[in-house]
C-alpha positions as CSV (number, residue, x, y, z in Angstrom):
1,M,-115.0,57.2,8.7
2,D,-111.2,56.3,9.8
3,P,-109.5,59.4,10.9
4,E,-107.4,60.4,7.6
5,S,-110.5,60.6,5.1
6,L,-111.9,63.0,7.7
7,R,-108.5,64.9,7.7
8,Q,-108.8,65.0,3.9
9,Y,-113.1,65.6,4.2
10,L,-112.0,68.9,6.4
11,T,-109.0,70.0,4.7
12,F,-111.4,69.7,1.4
13,Y,-114.3,72.1,2.9
14,Q,-111.2,75.0,4.3
15,D,-109.5,75.3,0.9
16,L,-113.2,76.4,-0.5
17,G,-113.3,79.0,2.4
18,F,-115.4,77.2,5.0
19,D,-114.3,78.1,8.3
20,K,-116.9,76.9,10.7
21,L,-118.4,73.2,11.6
22,Y,-121.6,72.8,12.0
23,L,-122.7,70.0,14.1
24,R,-126.7,68.6,14.3
25,P,-127.6,68.7,18.0
26,K,-128.3,65.0,18.7
27,T,-131.9,63.8,18.7
28,V,-132.8,62.2,22.3
29,E,-135.4,59.9,21.4
30,P,-137.9,59.7,24.4
31,P,-138.6,56.3,26.0
32,P,-141.2,54.4,24.7
33,L,-144.8,54.2,26.5
34,E,-145.2,50.8,28.4
35,T,-148.7,49.4,27.6
36,P,-149.9,47.8,30.8
37,M,-149.9,44.3,30.1
38,T,-152.0,42.0,31.9
39,P,-150.3,39.0,33.0
40,L,-151.3,35.7,31.5
41,P,-151.2,32.7,34.7
42,G,-148.4,29.8,33.6
43,L,-149.6,27.2,31.4
44,A,-151.1,24.0,33.6
45,P,-150.0,24.9,37.0
46,D,-149.9,22.8,39.9
47,N,-153.0,21.5,41.6
48,D,-155.1,23.1,38.7
49,T,-159.1,23.1,38.2
50,L,-161.3,24.3,36.0
51,L,-162.4,26.8,38.7
52,K,-159.0,28.8,39.4
53,I,-158.9,28.8,35.3
54,I,-162.1,30.4,35.7
55,A,-160.7,32.7,38.6
56,D,-157.8,33.7,36.5
57,I,-159.9,34.5,33.7
58,G,-161.8,36.9,35.6
59,D,-163.0,39.9,33.8
60,C,-160.9,39.1,30.9
61,K,-159.4,42.6,28.3
62,R,-156.4,40.6,27.3
63,C,-157.4,40.9,23.8
64,R,-159.5,42.9,21.8
65,L,-162.8,40.8,21.8
66,H,-163.8,41.5,25.2
67,A,-164.9,45.1,24.0
68,G,-168.3,43.4,22.0
69,R,-168.7,40.5,24.5
70,N,-171.6,40.2,27.1
71,K,-170.5,37.1,29.0
72,I,-167.6,35.2,28.7
73,V,-168.3,31.4,27.6
74,F,-165.9,29.0,29.7
75,G,-167.2,26.2,29.0
76,T,-170.0,23.4,30.5
77,G,-170.5,19.4,30.7
78,S,-169.0,16.7,33.1
79,E,-165.7,17.6,34.4
80,H,-164.9,13.9,34.4
81,S,-166.1,13.4,31.0
82,R,-163.6,11.0,29.1
83,L,-164.6,13.3,25.7
84,V,-164.3,16.7,25.2
85,F,-165.6,18.9,22.3
86,V,-163.8,22.0,21.3
87,G,-165.3,24.2,18.8
88,E,-164.1,28.1,17.4
89,G,-166.0,31.0,19.6
90,P,-169.3,31.8,21.1
91,G,-172.1,32.5,18.5
92,A,-175.1,35.4,19.5
93,D,-176.9,33.1,21.8
94,E,-173.8,31.3,23.6
95,D,-172.7,35.5,24.3
96,M,-176.1,36.0,25.8
97,Q,-176.2,32.8,27.9
98,G,-172.6,32.6,28.7
99,L,-172.6,28.8,27.4
100,P,-171.3,27.3,24.7
101,F,-173.4,25.2,21.7
102,V,-176.8,26.6,22.6
103,G,-178.2,28.0,19.0
104,R,-179.1,26.3,16.2
105,A,-175.7,24.9,15.8
106,G,-175.7,23.5,19.6
107,Q,-178.4,21.9,18.8
108,L,-177.5,20.1,15.8
109,L,-174.3,19.2,18.4
110,T,-176.7,17.7,20.9
111,Q,-178.8,15.8,18.3
112,M,-175.6,14.3,17.1
113,I,-173.9,13.0,20.2
114,E,-177.3,11.9,21.6
115,N,-178.8,9.9,18.5
116,T,-175.2,8.8,17.2
117,A,-174.9,7.0,20.6
118,S,-178.7,5.7,21.1
119,K,-177.7,4.3,17.7
120,E,-174.7,2.8,18.5
121,G,-175.9,1.6,22.1
122,I,-174.0,3.7,24.1
123,P,-175.6,5.5,27.0
124,L,-174.5,8.8,26.6
125,K,-176.7,12.5,26.9
126,R,-174.9,15.9,26.0
127,S,-174.1,16.4,29.6
128,D,-172.0,13.6,29.6
129,V,-169.7,15.6,28.0
130,Y,-167.3,18.3,28.1
131,I,-167.7,21.4,25.3
132,C,-165.6,24.2,25.1
133,N,-164.1,26.3,22.2
134,V,-160.7,28.1,21.5
135,V,-161.8,31.8,22.2
136,K,-164.1,32.5,25.3
137,C,-165.8,35.9,24.1
138,R,-167.9,36.0,20.9
139,P,-165.9,37.6,18.1
140,P,-167.6,40.5,15.8
141,E,-170.3,39.4,13.2
142,N,-168.8,35.7,14.6
143,R,-166.0,36.3,12.5
144,T,-162.8,33.6,12.5
145,P,-160.7,34.5,15.3
146,E,-157.7,36.5,14.9
147,P,-154.3,34.5,15.8
148,D,-153.1,36.8,18.6
149,E,-156.8,36.1,20.0
150,M,-156.7,32.5,19.6
151,E,-153.0,32.2,21.6
152,I,-154.6,34.3,24.2
153,C,-157.7,32.2,24.9
154,G,-155.5,29.3,23.9
155,Q,-153.4,29.1,27.3
156,F,-156.8,29.2,28.9
157,L,-158.1,26.0,26.7
158,F,-154.5,24.0,27.1
159,R,-155.5,24.4,30.5
160,Q,-158.8,23.2,30.7
161,L,-157.8,20.3,28.7
162,S,-155.0,19.6,31.1
163,V,-157.0,19.6,34.3
164,L,-159.9,17.4,32.3
165,E,-157.4,14.7,30.7
166,P,-160.1,13.2,28.4
167,K,-159.5,10.1,26.6
168,A,-160.3,11.9,23.2
169,I,-161.0,15.0,22.2
170,C,-163.2,16.2,19.3
171,A,-162.2,19.4,17.1
172,L,-165.0,20.8,15.8
173,G,-164.1,22.8,12.5
174,A,-160.9,24.2,11.4
175,T,-160.0,27.0,13.9
176,A,-160.5,24.1,16.7
177,A,-158.1,21.7,14.7
178,K,-155.6,25.0,13.9
179,A,-155.5,25.5,17.5
180,L,-155.4,22.3,18.6
181,L,-152.8,20.5,16.2
182,G,-151.0,23.9,14.5
183,R,-151.9,22.3,10.8
184,K,-152.5,23.7,8.0
185,E,-155.0,21.3,5.8
186,G,-158.5,21.8,5.5
187,V,-161.0,19.8,7.6
188,T,-161.8,17.4,4.3
189,R,-158.3,16.8,4.5
190,M,-158.0,15.9,8.2
191,R,-161.5,14.7,9.1
192,G,-161.9,11.1,10.0
193,N,-158.5,10.6,10.6
194,W,-156.8,10.7,14.4
195,F,-154.4,13.1,15.6
196,K,-152.5,13.5,18.9
197,W,-152.8,17.0,21.2
198,N,-150.0,16.3,24.1
199,D,-150.8,12.4,23.3
200,I,-154.6,13.1,23.6
201,P,-156.2,11.4,20.7
202,V,-158.1,13.9,18.7
203,M,-160.6,13.6,16.0
204,V,-161.0,16.5,13.0
205,T,-164.5,17.1,11.9
206,Y,-167.0,19.6,10.8
207,H,-168.3,22.1,12.8
208,P,-172.0,22.0,13.0
209,S,-172.5,25.0,11.6
210,Y,-171.2,23.9,8.7
211,L,-173.4,21.2,8.4
212,L,-176.5,23.4,8.4
213,R,-176.2,25.2,5.4
214,P,-178.5,23.0,2.7
215,Y,-176.1,21.7,0.6
216,N,-173.7,20.1,2.9
217,Q,-175.8,16.9,2.9
218,N,-172.5,14.8,2.7
219,A,-170.4,16.8,5.0
220,K,-173.3,15.6,7.6
221,R,-173.2,12.2,6.5
222,E,-169.1,12.0,6.8
223,A,-169.4,14.0,10.3
224,W,-172.0,11.2,11.8
225,E,-169.3,8.4,10.8
226,D,-166.7,10.6,12.5
227,L,-168.5,10.9,15.5
228,K,-169.1,7.1,15.5
229,K,-165.1,6.5,15.6
230,V,-165.1,8.6,18.3
231,L,-167.8,7.4,20.5
232,H,-166.9,3.8,20.0
233,F,-162.6,4.7,20.8
234,V,-163.7,6.6,24.1
235,Y,-166.7,3.9,25.4
236,D,-166.2,0.8,24.2
């Protein structure tokens, strides 16, 4: 309100008989409470190693997933592997053992890797590859990780992959594909095709838990074809 409008406004009320001006006391907002945050380490620091990443993760409480976990599931396999498999997150068996893909889906993944490699004449065991997940703690009831959970844990996945520097990455399922590629298409549309994560080729295929469902026999055949393509690309 400009000075002239204010003068007219006050004169109007003065003519009505008002001789006092009430001023509302100014409310002072309390300062916001600061929530202590655990700082995340920088992405891919110099001379990074898997052991340094584990140390930086520590007894992680950076997101809500820590509340229900038993063990952090970091990753397993050869640190010198030319092939890395990335899944979604730990299940009940993985949460208890602290190792990725040790339940029924993990047993199927082992069969897929070793049987396909054997049939293709590639001397490869599960222990020769590296396996990890987008999130390191089990989501409640095996739900899909929330975006903020994926973002926080994804920084450690970024460092893992940067240290490992594989020749190729195989993304198992939609969550892994979204975390690595940021794409919205479903696995059915992306599978069998090559994409890139930081100049590293990425093959998207179905998550083994999806293949365990009895009505997904066609998907199982497609996943085997995807894996054959990955194995020949990496080891030929």
